[in-house]
N, C-alpha and C positions, 0 to 999 in steps of 0.2 A: 292786204289792207283795206281798209273801210274807215270812213267816217271822217274824212276831211272836210276842215271848212271851205265854203264857197264863195264867190266874190259879193256873193249878195248874205252872208255872212249868218248864214242857217247852213245846219248841217245836212251835207249832200253827202247820201249813200254811192260811193263808189270802190266796185269791187279790183282793184289793182293784179291780184292774180290771173282774173278772167281777163283782163286788158291786156296783159304780159303773156298770157298762153294764146288770144287771138293774132296780136300782133308778130308774136314770133312766128308762129305759122307762117305769116304773111312772108316774115324776113327768110326763111328755111328753103320756102317755095323759089323763093325772088333769088336765092343765093344760088341753089340746086340750078337753076335755069341761064342764069349770068356766067356761073364760073364752069370751064371746060369740062367736059364727061371725063372720067379717070382714064380709061381705055384710049385715049386719043391719042395720037403719038407728039410730043414726046410724053410718054406714059408715068415714066417715071417723077416727073415734073407735076404731074396733074394728080398725081396720085398726093404726093408731098403736100398741094396746095389746098387740095378738099381734108388732107388729115388733119392741116391746123383750122382750116375754117369752120368743118364740122364737129370739132372737138367738144362744144357746149360753150359755156360763158352766158354772162347776163345781156346779151346783145342791146348793152342800154344806150350805144351810139345811135343807132338804126331808129330805136324804140324813142327815144328824143325826138329824133327827126320827125317822125309821122306822129307822134303825140303835138309838137308844134303846129304841123301842119294844121290839123286838124281843129287846133286853138284857133287858127284863123278864120275856120269854115272850111278849106281844103279837106281831103280825105289821105287816108294812109295809103292807098293802091298807088294815089297821084304820085307819090315822092319813091315809090318801091327804089328803081332804079339808083337814084342819090343813098336813100338808106344804107341798102346794101352792098354799095362803093365805101361808106364810110365803114364797116364792118371788115371789109378788105382792108381797109390802110391798119386799121385797128389792129387786126391777124397780121399783117405786113412787120407793123413794129414789134407784137410779141413776139413772133419769130426768130427779129434779129435781136431783140433785148435780152434772149433766153442763151444767147452765144453763148462759147465759152470766152470771146473776145470781153464782153460787156458783165451778163450778172451770171452767167455760166450756171443756170437753172437745169435741172434732169427731167422735173416734172414742169405741168403746165394743163391747168384743168383736170389733173389726178387723173394723167395720161404723159409717155413719157414724149419730151419737147421733139419739136422737130426736126433736130439737130442730130439727137440721140436714135432717132426712130429709121432718118434716111442720110445721115450723114451730114457736117456742116456746110460743103459745097450745094448740096441739091437744096437746104433749108436755106441757103442764103438767096437763093436763086427762087425757091419756091416764091421769099418774102419780096423781091423783088418784081415777078411778074403779078403777086397781088396788086401791089402798089400800082401798076401800071395798068392794068385791069380796073382799076376800079376809076379813072377818068374815062376809059372808055364805056364804063359804064353809066357812069354820069350823063355822058356824052349823049347816052339814048334819050333822054328828054325832048331833044330837037325833034326826032320825028315825031312825037306823040306830043307836043307840047299845043296848048292852042291859044291865040289870041296872038295880039300883035307884037309882043312884049315878052313872048313865051320864051324866045333863043336868046335875048337879054338877059334872064334870069339865068336862064344856065348858064352863060358866059359868067357873070356874077358869083354863082355856086361852083365854078370849076376856079374861077380867081381863091375864093376864099376857103375852098377845103385847100387848094395846092399851097395858101400861104401859112394854112393852121398845121400844117402836118413838115415843112421845111425847117427852111434854117430860121428863119423870124418865129418858128412855132415850135413842133415837137422833135423835131430834129436839135435844133439849137438847145432847146432845154434839158435833153439829154446828153448834150456836149457837158453843159455846165454840171449838170447831175454829177457825172465823172470826173469832171477836174474839180469839183469841191468835196469828192470824196477824202474822209479823212482829214479836211480843214475846218476853221472856225467858222461857223454862219449867223447871221441874225436870221431876224422877221424879215426885214426887207429883200435879201439875198433869197432866204427859201421863199416866197411869195416870185419872186419872177423868175426861180426855175420851175415851181411846179404849174404856174398861170402859164407857159409856152407848153413844158415836157406833159402835164395831163389837161391842164385848161384848155387850153388852142382847140384841140378837136372837138372836145366835148362842145365849146364855144358854138365851132363851125357845123356838129350837127343839128344844134337847134340854130339857127340865123338860117342854113340851109334850105330847111322846112317851112322858114316862116317866107323866106324869098319867094320858093318856088310857090306857095299857096297866094303869093299876093300882099302880104302883110305892106302894113303902111310904112312911112318912116317913124311914126309914132310909136307904134306895134314893134318893129325892131327896135329901137332904144331899150324898151321896157323889157324884151327878150334878149336882149346883149349884154344889160346887167343879171338878168335871171342866168345867164350861160356861166358868166364870172361865178356866181354864187353858186351853181351847181358844182362847177370846175374844183372851186376851193375847198367844198363841201366834201366831195368823193377823195380827193387826195389826202386831208387829211385824216380821212377813215380810213383809206388804203393803208398809210404808213400806220395807224394804229393798230391794224388787224394783223401788220405783218410782226406786232410786239405779241397781242393777245389772242388773236385768232385759232383756230384750229385749222390742222391742215388738211383735214379729209375736207372739209365745208371748203377750204379756199382753195384746192386744188394741186398746193405747191408747197414744199416745205419755208414752212414760217423764220423770223430770223435773218434773213438773206440781208435787209437794209444795213443791221447791226453788225452784220459779219464783216459787208464792207464799207463800214461807217459812213452811211451816205446821209446827206442833210433832209431830217427827215423832222414832221412835226413834234413827235414826242421829244425827238434828242435836241431843239431849242424850249420845246414850250413844258414837256411835260404830259401825262396822258391826261390828267384831268381837263387841265387846261384846252389841251387839245382836243378834247371830246366837246367843251364847252365853245370852242371858236367854230369846230364842226355846224354845233347846232344854232346858231348864230347866222352861218351862212345860209342854212337852210332857211331860215325863219326870213334873210333878207331876199333871197331865192324866191318865197310866198308872196312877200310886199311886191316884188315888181312885178308880179302879173298879179294885182289886188284890182287891178281896171279891165280884167278879162273874163266873158260870163262861163256857163258854166262849162263850157267845151274845153276851158283849161285846167279842168281839174284833175286832169291826170297829170299833168305838169304840176302842179302842185302837193299830190301826191308822191311822186318820183321823189321830189328835194325833202320829203320827210322818210320816204324810203332808203334813200342813201344815208341817212345817217344813223338811220335804226338798224341797220342790218350789222347785227352780232355785236353791237360796239358795247 
């Protein structure tokens, strides 16, 4: 995707495909370095961890973390441990979401889910191990940080990520997602569920990159709005694609939300209005970073990409 509008109001050529390819290569190399090797004891656990970690995916969370650091003036490499940790947490959540006790999915990213490949017990433990590994990976910044406030930034990021994936964030959102299956919901309930289930970790990915790169309080406030709107757009599009998407492109069977009678945007608003809500959220995300210079072009383009992916 190219041709996003820059903060200066001029058409800026930005090649999202090239950007994603370069940064994804960094992430994959980092994950390979930070994750246990497959044949180290307990080998079955480590194979299960790496199986899900390297099963593909768009790596949206680490990419957003790196793009935000770059928008502030930092580098992708400087936030790599945290970027990889965010992918570990996301992967852990997918492993557990796919379990028979929750979504009972057989395929993820075009491959058998972890519990189908390694059994339920090993899948649960692989998810647990990735979750804890993520925090020790973030802590690696303390050994390589520069500046008197480097350790304080890392502590802030650890707290931010912990909150985003715990009971006040992703886990709490997942709980309500389960409790509201088959129940009548309105827009307020829906937003509350998904702001935690999906939006919290996406927002944390953005703010973590900003904090580690030394963002000002004003920049953090703008990026917090950007993250909220990106999280909203992402969840709406996910809900739409579960209705309209192609199984082969998505990598798992569609229609699971309808099968489980989950609280979704199409259920509450219908497909057409849901699509419009996603586009408005993307517009709001772009507006939130209007005061940033050309180094934030990746963030602007990501906002458009999220709502244009097979919508």
